[in-house]
N, CA, C and O atoms as CSV, one atom per row, in Angstrom:
chain,resi,resn,atom,element,x,y,z
A,1,MET,N,N,134.422,81.954,85.223
A,1,MET,CA,C,134.643,80.754,84.452
A,1,MET,C,C,133.476,79.781,84.619
A,1,MET,O,O,133.075,79.106,83.671
A,2,PHE,N,N,132.938,79.719,85.841
A,2,PHE,CA,C,131.807,78.822,86.068
A,2,PHE,C,C,130.572,79.288,85.296
A,2,PHE,O,O,129.848,78.475,84.722
A,3,ALA,N,N,130.341,80.587,85.288
A,3,ALA,CA,C,129.195,81.129,84.545
A,3,ALA,C,C,129.362,80.851,83.054
A,3,ALA,O,O,128.397,80.500,82.375
A,4,TYR,N,N,130.569,81.006,82.549
A,4,TYR,CA,C,130.830,80.720,81.139
A,4,TYR,C,C,130.556,79.242,80.842
A,4,TYR,O,O,129.879,78.914,79.868
A,5,ALA,N,N,131.086,78.358,81.690
A,5,ALA,CA,C,130.895,76.924,81.472
A,5,ALA,C,C,129.415,76.556,81.501
A,5,ALA,O,O,128.944,75.785,80.664
A,6,MET,N,N,128.690,77.106,82.460
A,6,MET,CA,C,127.260,76.810,82.533
A,6,MET,C,C,126.525,77.371,81.325
A,6,MET,O,O,125.612,76.726,80.810
A,7,SER,N,N,126.902,78.560,80.860
A,7,SER,CA,C,126.218,79.157,79.705
A,7,SER,C,C,126.449,78.332,78.443
A,7,SER,O,O,125.540,78.178,77.627
A,8,VAL,N,N,127.642,77.809,78.283
A,8,VAL,CA,C,127.928,76.938,77.136
A,8,VAL,C,C,127.135,75.636,77.261
A,8,VAL,O,O,126.605,75.127,76.274
A,9,GLY,N,N,127.061,75.108,78.470
A,9,GLY,CA,C,126.287,73.887,78.695
A,9,GLY,C,C,124.817,74.071,78.378
A,9,GLY,O,O,124.195,73.202,77.766
A,10,VAL,N,N,124.259,75.202,78.792
A,10,VAL,CA,C,122.851,75.495,78.501
A,10,VAL,C,C,122.658,75.673,77.001
A,10,VAL,O,O,121.726,75.121,76.417
A,11,LYS,N,N,123.544,76.447,76.380
A,11,LYS,CA,C,123.424,76.729,74.942
A,11,LYS,C,C,123.464,75.451,74.105
A,11,LYS,O,O,122.753,75.331,73.107
A,12,ASN,N,N,124.290,74.509,74.514
A,12,ASN,CA,C,124.440,73.266,73.754
A,12,ASN,C,C,123.491,72.158,74.200
A,12,ASN,O,O,123.545,71.047,73.674
A,13,GLY,N,N,122.625,72.454,75.165
A,13,GLY,CA,C,121.661,71.463,75.616
A,13,GLY,C,C,122.221,70.417,76.567
A,13,GLY,O,O,121.557,69.420,76.852
A,14,TRP,N,N,123.430,70.633,77.058
A,14,TRP,CA,C,124.043,69.684,77.987
A,14,TRP,C,C,123.515,69.890,79.404
A,14,TRP,O,O,123.484,68.957,80.207
A,15,LEU,N,N,123.101,71.116,79.701
A,15,LEU,CA,C,122.541,71.455,81.004
A,15,LEU,C,C,121.116,71.956,80.813
A,15,LEU,O,O,120.811,72.621,79.823
A,16,ASP,N,N,120.254,71.638,81.757
A,16,ASP,CA,C,118.858,72.045,81.701
A,16,ASP,C,C,118.735,73.565,81.821
A,16,ASP,O,O,119.209,74.160,82.789
A,17,LYS,N,N,118.099,74.178,80.836
A,17,LYS,CA,C,117.967,75.637,80.804
A,17,LYS,C,C,117.175,76.167,81.990
A,17,LYS,O,O,117.512,77.218,82.537
A,18,LYS,N,N,116.122,75.452,82.397
A,18,LYS,CA,C,115.302,75.896,83.526
A,18,LYS,C,C,116.106,75.920,84.823
A,18,LYS,O,O,115.926,76.800,85.665
A,19,GLU,N,N,116.985,74.948,84.966
A,19,GLU,CA,C,117.766,74.843,86.202
A,19,GLU,C,C,118.992,75.745,86.199
A,19,GLU,O,O,119.268,76.406,87.200
A,20,TYR,N,N,119.730,75.787,85.102
A,20,TYR,CA,C,121.000,76.513,85.064
A,20,TYR,C,C,120.904,77.910,84.464
A,20,TYR,O,O,121.749,78.760,84.746
A,21,GLY,N,N,119.895,78.158,83.647
A,21,GLY,CA,C,119.733,79.484,83.044
A,21,GLY,C,C,119.657,80.609,84.069
A,21,GLY,O,O,120.341,81.620,83.909
A,22,PRO,N,N,118.839,80.466,85.124
A,22,PRO,CA,C,118.782,81.521,86.141
A,22,PRO,C,C,120.119,81.747,86.855
A,22,PRO,O,O,120.442,82.876,87.224
A,23,ALA,N,N,120.892,80.678,87.048
A,23,ALA,CA,C,122.206,80.830,87.690
A,23,ALA,C,C,123.157,81.618,86.799
A,23,ALA,O,O,123.923,82.452,87.282
A,24,VAL,N,N,123.105,81.350,85.495
A,24,VAL,CA,C,123.941,82.104,84.555
A,24,VAL,C,C,123.533,83.575,84.553
A,24,VAL,O,O,124.391,84.456,84.592
A,25,ASP,N,N,122.246,83.841,84.508
A,25,ASP,CA,C,121.770,85.223,84.514
A,25,ASP,C,C,122.169,85.951,85.797
A,25,ASP,O,O,122.565,87.116,85.758
A,26,LYS,N,N,122.065,85.270,86.914
A,26,LYS,CA,C,122.440,85.866,88.201
A,26,LYS,C,C,123.945,86.168,88.230
A,26,LYS,O,O,124.359,87.234,88.685
A,27,ALA,N,N,124.747,85.234,87.750
A,27,ALA,CA,C,126.197,85.447,87.696
A,27,ALA,C,C,126.538,86.604,86.764
A,27,ALA,O,O,127.406,87.420,87.076
A,28,TRP,N,N,125.862,86.676,85.628
A,28,TRP,CA,C,126.085,87.753,84.670
A,28,TRP,C,C,125.814,89.115,85.306
A,28,TRP,O,O,126.614,90.040,85.171
A,29,LYS,N,N,124.689,89.231,85.995
A,29,LYS,CA,C,124.335,90.498,86.647
A,29,LYS,C,C,125.349,90.862,87.731
A,29,LYS,O,O,125.718,92.028,87.874
A,30,ALA,N,N,125.791,89.877,88.481
A,30,ALA,CA,C,126.792,90.133,89.529
A,30,ALA,C,C,128.108,90.601,88.922
A,30,ALA,O,O,128.742,91.518,89.443
A,31,LEU,N,N,128.517,89.983,87.835
A,31,LEU,CA,C,129.758,90.396,87.171
A,31,LEU,C,C,129.636,91.801,86.597
A,31,LEU,O,O,130.569,92.596,86.707
A,32,CYS,N,N,128.511,92.112,85.994
A,32,CYS,CA,C,128.313,93.443,85.418
A,32,CYS,C,C,128.447,94.533,86.479
A,32,CYS,O,O,128.898,95.640,86.182
A,33,ALA,N,N,128.060,94.224,87.702
A,33,ALA,CA,C,128.169,95.194,88.793
A,33,ALA,C,C,129.625,95.466,89.175
A,33,ALA,O,O,129.908,96.428,89.889
A,34,HIS,N,N,130.550,94.623,88.706
A,34,HIS,CA,C,131.970,94.789,89.019
A,34,HIS,C,C,132.799,95.259,87.820
A,34,HIS,O,O,134.029,95.223,87.859
A,35,ILE,N,N,132.128,95.696,86.766
A,35,ILE,CA,C,132.844,96.190,85.584
A,35,ILE,C,C,132.782,97.710,85.588
A,35,ILE,O,O,131.710,98.300,85.722
A,36,ASP,N,N,133.958,98.343,85.439
A,36,ASP,CA,C,133.979,99.807,85.462
A,36,ASP,C,C,133.680,100.390,84.081
A,36,ASP,O,O,133.442,99.652,83.125
A,37,ARG,N,N,133.694,101.706,83.988
A,37,ARG,CA,C,133.350,102.394,82.728
A,37,ARG,C,C,134.316,102.089,81.590
A,37,ARG,O,O,133.967,102.248,80.421
A,38,ASN,N,N,135.526,101.654,81.925
A,38,ASN,CA,C,136.521,101.318,80.904
A,38,ASN,C,C,136.504,99.843,80.527
A,38,ASN,O,O,137.341,99.384,79.750
A,39,GLY,N,N,135.548,99.104,81.081
A,39,GLY,CA,C,135.427,97.686,80.756
A,39,GLY,C,C,136.320,96.780,81.581
A,39,GLY,O,O,136.458,95.598,81.265
A,40,ASN,N,N,136.933,97.315,82.641
A,40,ASN,CA,C,137.793,96.509,83.498
A,40,ASN,C,C,136.987,95.866,84.617
A,40,ASN,O,O,136.133,96.507,85.230
A,41,LEU,N,N,137.262,94.609,84.871
A,41,LEU,CA,C,136.632,93.903,85.971
A,41,LEU,C,C,137.395,94.210,87.254
A,41,LEU,O,O,138.618,94.083,87.308
A,42,ARG,N,N,136.652,94.618,88.294
A,42,ARG,CA,C,137.263,94.925,89.597
A,42,ARG,C,C,137.290,93.681,90.481
A,42,ARG,O,O,136.552,92.722,90.257
A,43,GLU,N,N,138.149,93.721,91.480
A,43,GLU,CA,C,138.214,92.695,92.533
A,43,GLU,C,C,138.677,91.325,92.040
A,43,GLU,O,O,138.160,90.300,92.484
A,44,ILE,N,N,139.641,91.303,91.130
A,44,ILE,CA,C,140.197,90.046,90.635
A,44,ILE,C,C,141.379,89.671,91.519
A,44,ILE,O,O,142.297,90.469,91.709
A,45,CYS,N,N,141.353,88.467,92.055
A,45,CYS,CA,C,142.486,87.999,92.856
A,45,CYS,C,C,143.684,87.781,91.942
A,45,CYS,O,O,143.556,87.235,90.846
A,46,ILE,N,N,144.836,88.213,92.406
A,46,ILE,CA,C,146.043,88.026,91.612
A,46,ILE,C,C,146.405,86.548,91.574
A,46,ILE,O,O,145.995,85.782,92.446
A,47,GLY,N,N,147.164,86.152,90.580
A,47,GLY,CA,C,147.610,84.773,90.483
A,47,GLY,C,C,148.530,84.438,91.644
A,47,GLY,O,O,149.213,85.313,92.177
A,48,THR,N,N,148.546,83.189,92.029
A,48,THR,CA,C,149.339,82.793,93.183
A,48,THR,C,C,149.709,81.323,93.103
A,48,THR,O,O,149.170,80.573,92.289
A,49,GLY,N,N,150.621,80.934,93.944
A,49,GLY,CA,C,150.994,79.529,94.068
A,49,GLY,C,C,150.041,78.817,95.008
A,49,GLY,O,O,148.928,79.286,95.246
A,50,GLN,N,N,150.475,77.688,95.538
A,50,GLN,CA,C,149.630,76.892,96.424
A,50,GLN,C,C,150.059,77.056,97.874
A,50,GLN,O,O,151.241,77.222,98.175
A,51,GLU,N,N,149.091,77.006,98.752
A,51,GLU,CA,C,149.322,77.075,100.193
A,51,GLU,C,C,148.338,76.146,100.889
A,51,GLU,O,O,147.288,75.811,100.342
A,52,ASP,N,N,148.689,75.737,102.098
A,52,ASP,CA,C,147.790,74.912,102.912
A,52,ASP,C,C,146.941,75.753,103.853
A,52,ASP,O,O,146.163,75.204,104.633
A,53,ASP,N,N,147.075,77.056,103.795
A,53,ASP,CA,C,146.396,77.964,104.714
A,53,ASP,C,C,145.261,78.696,104.003
A,53,ASP,O,O,145.508,79.450,103.061
A,54,ILE,N,N,144.023,78.483,104.442
A,54,ILE,CA,C,142.861,79.117,103.806
A,54,ILE,C,C,142.938,80.633,103.876
A,54,ILE,O,O,142.490,81.315,102.955
A,55,GLU,N,N,143.497,81.169,104.953
A,55,GLU,CA,C,143.619,82.619,105.104
A,55,GLU,C,C,144.494,83.218,104.002
A,55,GLU,O,O,144.282,84.354,103.580
A,56,PHE,N,N,145.466,82.452,103.547
A,56,PHE,CA,C,146.328,82.898,102.445
A,56,PHE,C,C,145.484,83.242,101.225
A,56,PHE,O,O,145.721,84.254,100.565
A,57,TYR,N,N,144.504,82.403,100.929
A,57,TYR,CA,C,143.636,82.625,99.773
A,57,TYR,C,C,142.597,83.703,100.025
A,57,TYR,O,O,142.286,84.490,99.132
A,58,LEU,N,N,142.067,83.742,101.220
A,58,LEU,CA,C,141.040,84.728,101.541
A,58,LEU,C,C,141.588,86.156,101.572
A,58,LEU,O,O,140.847,87.109,101.334
A,59,LYS,N,N,142.866,86.305,101.861
A,59,LYS,CA,C,143.462,87.636,102.001
A,59,LYS,C,C,144.369,88.019,100.830
A,59,LYS,O,O,145.171,88.947,100.938
A,60,ARG,N,N,144.240,87.306,99.717
A,60,ARG,CA,C,145.067,87.643,98.549
A,60,ARG,C,C,144.731,89.037,98.054
A,60,ARG,O,O,143.577,89.461,98.109
A,61,PRO,N,N,145.737,89.751,97.571
A,61,PRO,CA,C,145.460,91.071,97.001
A,61,PRO,C,C,144.553,90.963,95.785
A,61,PRO,O,O,144.572,89.965,95.065
A,62,ARG,N,N,143.765,91.996,95.569
A,62,ARG,CA,C,142.886,92.056,94.397
A,62,ARG,C,C,143.336,93.207,93.520
A,62,ARG,O,O,143.923,94.184,93.985
A,63,THR,N,N,143.041,93.061,92.236
A,63,THR,CA,C,143.492,94.065,91.270
A,63,THR,C,C,142.371,94.389,90.286
A,63,THR,O,O,141.270,93.848,90.380
A,64,LEU,N,N,142.662,95.257,89.367
A,64,LEU,CA,C,141.705,95.726,88.367
A,64,LEU,C,C,142.143,95.278,86.978
A,64,LEU,O,O,143.280,95.526,86.576
A,65,GLY,N,N,141.249,94.621,86.243
A,65,GLY,CA,C,141.502,94.307,84.843
A,65,GLY,C,C,142.504,93.209,84.572
A,65,GLY,O,O,142.912,93.035,83.424
A,66,ASP,N,N,142.916,92.466,85.571
A,66,ASP,CA,C,143.880,91.387,85.382
A,66,ASP,C,C,143.261,90.297,84.502
A,66,ASP,O,O,142.072,90.004,84.625
A,67,LEU,N,N,144.047,89.708,83.631
A,67,LEU,CA,C,143.518,88.719,82.691
A,67,LEU,C,C,143.045,87.432,83.357
A,67,LEU,O,O,142.350,86.642,82.718
A,68,HIS,N,N,143.405,87.190,84.636
A,68,HIS,CA,C,142.885,86.017,85.338
A,68,HIS,C,C,141.357,86.074,85.427
A,68,HIS,O,O,140.700,85.033,85.470
A,69,GLY,N,N,140.800,87.260,85.455
A,69,GLY,CA,C,139.349,87.414,85.530
A,69,GLY,C,C,138.759,88.047,84.291
A,69,GLY,O,O,137.630,87.748,83.903
A,70,GLN,N,N,139.531,88.925,83.672
A,70,GLN,CA,C,139.038,89.668,82.514
A,70,GLN,C,C,138.698,88.744,81.344
A,70,GLN,O,O,137.656,88.910,80.709
A,71,ALA,N,N,139.558,87.785,81.058
A,71,ALA,CA,C,139.340,86.893,79.918
A,71,ALA,C,C,138.073,86.048,80.068
A,71,ALA,O,O,137.280,85.990,79.128
A,72,PRO,N,N,137.847,85.388,81.219
A,72,PRO,CA,C,136.607,84.606,81.343
A,72,PRO,C,C,135.342,85.455,81.212
A,72,PRO,O,O,134.319,84.969,80.729
A,73,VAL,N,N,135.403,86.703,81.633
A,73,VAL,CA,C,134.235,87.580,81.468
A,73,VAL,C,C,133.989,87.824,79.975
A,73,VAL,O,O,132.842,87.846,79.528
A,74,LEU,N,N,135.049,88.004,79.224
A,74,LEU,CA,C,134.894,88.199,77.780
A,74,LEU,C,C,134.332,86.950,77.111
A,74,LEU,O,O,133.542,87.056,76.173
A,75,TRP,N,N,134.728,85.772,77.578
A,75,TRP,CA,C,134.156,84.534,77.040
A,75,TRP,C,C,132.651,84.513,77.302
A,75,TRP,O,O,131.860,84.169,76.424
A,76,LEU,N,N,132.274,84.886,78.518
A,76,LEU,CA,C,130.852,84.899,78.878
A,76,LEU,C,C,130.088,85.933,78.060
A,76,LEU,O,O,128.965,85.672,77.630
A,77,VAL,N,N,130.679,87.095,77.841
A,77,VAL,CA,C,130.041,88.134,77.020
A,77,VAL,C,C,129.720,87.574,75.645
A,77,VAL,O,O,128.628,87.793,75.121
A,78,ARG,N,N,130.659,86.860,75.067
A,78,ARG,CA,C,130.446,86.283,73.731
A,78,ARG,C,C,129.229,85.367,73.722
A,78,ARG,O,O,128.390,85.459,72.826
A,79,VAL,N,N,129.129,84.492,74.702
A,79,VAL,CA,C,127.997,83.562,74.761
A,79,VAL,C,C,126.693,84.319,75.024
A,79,VAL,O,O,125.664,84.004,74.427
A,80,MET,N,N,126.732,85.310,75.907
A,80,MET,CA,C,125.532,86.077,76.224
A,80,MET,C,C,125.020,86.844,74.998
A,80,MET,O,O,123.811,87.006,74.831
A,81,LEU,N,N,125.922,87.309,74.154
A,81,LEU,CA,C,125.519,88.039,72.944
A,81,LEU,C,C,124.887,87.110,71.904
A,81,LEU,O,O,124.149,87.567,71.030
A,82,GLU,N,N,125.169,85.831,71.996
A,82,GLU,CA,C,124.616,84.862,71.049
A,82,GLU,C,C,123.229,84.373,71.456
A,82,GLU,O,O,122.597,83.631,70.704
A,83,LYS,N,N,122.749,84.768,72.614
A,83,LYS,CA,C,121.430,84.322,73.101
A,83,LYS,C,C,120.331,84.747,72.166
A,83,LYS,O,O,119.161,84.459,72.417
């Protein structure tokens, strides 16, 4: 989601391309390394409620292709294709 937001900011001139463009590209490459042959994003934390314990968040189960992560990647793909 952060990569998508930054890419939209760069595209619309709200964020400096020299400063934020490399961060978007780096995030894009990192995300691509987690996409399988079927287009599913790996290592997505499942949705959860709130807790006061950091370990609760660090040890959350991860899944494949869950829309919590899959949808923002698709948003980013759209912006990246418009470059």
